[in-house]
N, C-alpha and C positions, 0 to 999 in steps of 0.2 A: 714664787710658786711656779712650777713647771708642770705642764700637763702630763709629761712623761712620767712624773713621780706618781701620778694617779693611775696609769695605764695598767691594766690587768686586775684591778679591784674596784669594787663598787665604792663610791665616796660621797660624802655629804659635804658640800662647800657652803658654809654658813657665813653670811655678810651680816656683821653686828657691830655695835659700839657699847662699850662698857657703861655709858650713861644712859642706855636706853632700856628701860624695865621690860618691854615685850621682847627685846633681843635677848636679855638674860633668861627670860622664860622659855623661849624657842631653844636656846643652847642648853638649857637644863633638860628640856624634853629629849633632845637628841642624845645627850649624854646618858639619860636614863634608859632610852631604847638600847643603846650600845651595851649598857651594863646588864640589862635584863636579859638581852638576847643572846649575849655572848657571841654575837655575830663577828665576822672578820671583815669589817668595812672600814675604810679610811675616813678620817675626819679632818677637813681643811677649814680652819677658822680664819677668816679675813676680817681684821679689825679695821674699820673705815675711820680711824683716827690715828694721830700720831702716838709715840710712845709716851703715854701719860701715866702718872702715878696710879690712877684708878685701873688702868689696863693692866699695869704691872702686878697690882694686888690681885686681880681677878685672875690673872694666870698663875699667880704663885698658890692661891687657895683652891684651885680647881684641880681635881683628879682626872687627869686627861688619859684617853685610852692610848695604847701603844700606837706609833706612826701617826700621831696628830701633828699637824704643821700649823703654826700661827703665823700669818702674813700680815704685815702692816700696809695699809693702804691710804696713807695720809693725803696723797695727791689725787686720789680718785681714779687712777688708771685702771686698777682691776675692776672697779665698779662699772666703769664705762665698758671694758672688754666683756665682761660677763652680762651686761645689760640689767644690772641691778638698779631699781629705781625707787626702792623704799626700804626702811629697815623694820624688821629683820627681813631678809630674803635667804631661802634655803634652796640650793640646787642639789638634785639627786641625780648623780652621774654614774653611768653603768662602766663596766670594765673596759668597753671600747671608747671611752670619753664621750659618750652621746649623753646628752641632758635628757633624762627620761621624765622628770618632774621638777616643777617649780612651785614653791610656795612662797607667796609675797605677803609680808605682814605676818601677824600671829593672832590667833583666837581660838575659840572652843573647837575641838576636833583635830588640832594639829598633830598632837602625839598619835592619835589613832590612824590618821592618814599617813604620817611618816612611818609608822611601824608597818602598815600595809604595803606601802611603796617599797620599803627596804626588804620586806619579806618576799615580795614578788621579784625584786631584782637579784636577791641573794639565793633563790630557790634554784636547785640544779636544773639544768635544762633537760626536757623530755628526752628520752631516748628514741632513737628511729626505730620504726617497727622492722 
């Protein structure tokens, strides 16, 4: 996964594991936001596990939006680089590659928060007077 692949578009970088129930819920919320909003944001899924049968099944049965990237992080190097310290962790990255929001863990209110953050990040910039 290279940052240049994300430049110019709002992205959600989702650190998860297929064996982690809260991770699957967080990922489902992000996918639902994408489907409902019809917004054009990128989705980068970072699987913090090796190429396991459970991960392959999850990838095969999920309807991924266009331009979704799935990256394996079995050695933990991406997690260290991004500062991920628990699963799931969602990073909301603007078009200039600035992390605008981080959601660590999963719980009530995540979908509403993520929708609001993405809405703000995807809103057209106000025009100058």
